[in-house]
C-alpha positions in Angstrom: 10.4 8.4 12.0 13.0 6.1 13.4 12.1 7.1 17.3 8.8 6.4 17.1 7.5 4.5 20.0 4.7 1.9 18.7 2.5 0.4 22.0 1.2 -3.0 21.6 -2.2 -1.9 20.4 -1.3 0.7 17.8 1.2 -2.4 16.6 -2.0 -4.0 16.2 -4.0 -1.7 14.4 -1.0 -0.9 12.2 -1.1 -4.5 11.0 -4.7 -4.4 10.5 -4.7 -0.9 8.1 -1.5 -2.8 6.4 -2.9 -6.0 5.7 -6.3 -4.6 4.5 -4.2 -2.0 2.3 -2.2 -5.2 0.9 -5.3 -7.2 0.4 -7.0 -4.5 -1.9 -3.9 -4.1 -3.7 -3.8 -8.0 -4.5 -7.6 -7.5 -5.2 -6.7 -4.8 -8.1 -3.4 -6.7 -9.4 -5.7 -9.6 -9.7 -8.5 -8.0 -11.7 -6.4 -6.3 -14.1 -4.6 -9.8 -14.7 -8.2 -11.3 -14.9 -9.0 -8.7 -17.7 -6.0 -9.2 -19.4 -5.9 -12.5 -19.2 -9.5 -12.7 -21.1 -8.3 -10.2 -23.6 -5.3 -12.3 -24.6 -5.7 -12.9 -28.2 -2.1 -14.3 -29.0 0.8 -15.4 -27.5 2.4 -12.0 -27.2 -0.3 -10.9 -25.2 0.6 -13.6 -22.8 4.1 -12.5 -22.6 2.7 -9.0 -21.8 0.5 -10.1 -19.2 4.0 -11.6 -17.8 5.5 -8.8 -17.8 2.7 -6.9 -16.1 2.6 -9.5 -13.0 6.3 -8.9 -12.8 6.2 -5.2 -12.7 3.2 -5.2 -10.4 4.6 -7.7 -7.9 7.9 -5.7 -7.7 5.6 -2.3 -6.9 3.8 -4.1 -4.5 6.8 -5.6 -2.8 8.1 -2.1 -2.7 5.4 -0.3 -1.5 4.3 -2.8 1.3 7.5 -2.5 3.8 6.1 -3.6 7.2 8.9 -2.0 9.3 7.5 0.3 11.8 10.4 2.7 11.0 8.6 2.9 7.6 5.1 2.5 8.1 4.4 6.6 8.4 5.8 6.6 4.9 3.9 3.5 3.6 0.5 4.8 5.2 1.2 7.9 3.6 1.5 6.4 -0.1 -1.4 4.2 0.4 -3.5 6.7 1.3 -2.3 8.8 -1.7 -2.9 5.7 -4.0 -6.7 5.3 -2.7 -5.7 1.9 -0.9 -6.3 3.2 2.8 -8.3 5.9 4.4 -7.1 7.5 7.6 -10.3 6.1 9.5 -8.4 2.5 8.5 -5.8 3.9 11.1 -7.8 4.2 14.3 -5.9 3.2 16.9 -2.7 5.2 15.9 -1.4 7.9 18.2 -2.2 11.6 17.2 1.7 11.9 16.7 1.7 9.4 14.2 -1.3 10.6 12.3 0.1 13.9 12.0 3.3 12.7 10.9 1.1 11.0 8.1 -0.9 13.7 7.2 2.5 16.1 7.2 3.9 12.9 4.5 0.7 13.6 2.5 0.9 17.0 2.6 4.4 17.3 1.3 3.2 14.6 -1.4 0.2 16.9 -2.5 2.7 19.9 -2.8 4.9 18.2 -5.5 
């Protein structure tokens, strides 16, 4: 995957798909945060929310790696988690889409 060449139009499409998935992930985290905060009734609940936020931020930071060499893997993971659909990758070459599909297939076999 390290030798993939990204055209300017593919870079633009990749960035748009990446940003849309990140927005979805952040919206999910925000909704869960609000739900937990509203249900909080004690100081220990408050610290549990803090722990949740730290963990979620770490997961998001680890998942959303916008290095072109990593994007096929990132996109496969995002598709697997429901944050991205293949149609949102319109503009990528068939070669890159095949790599993403292969990674998804491998993950499904596990």
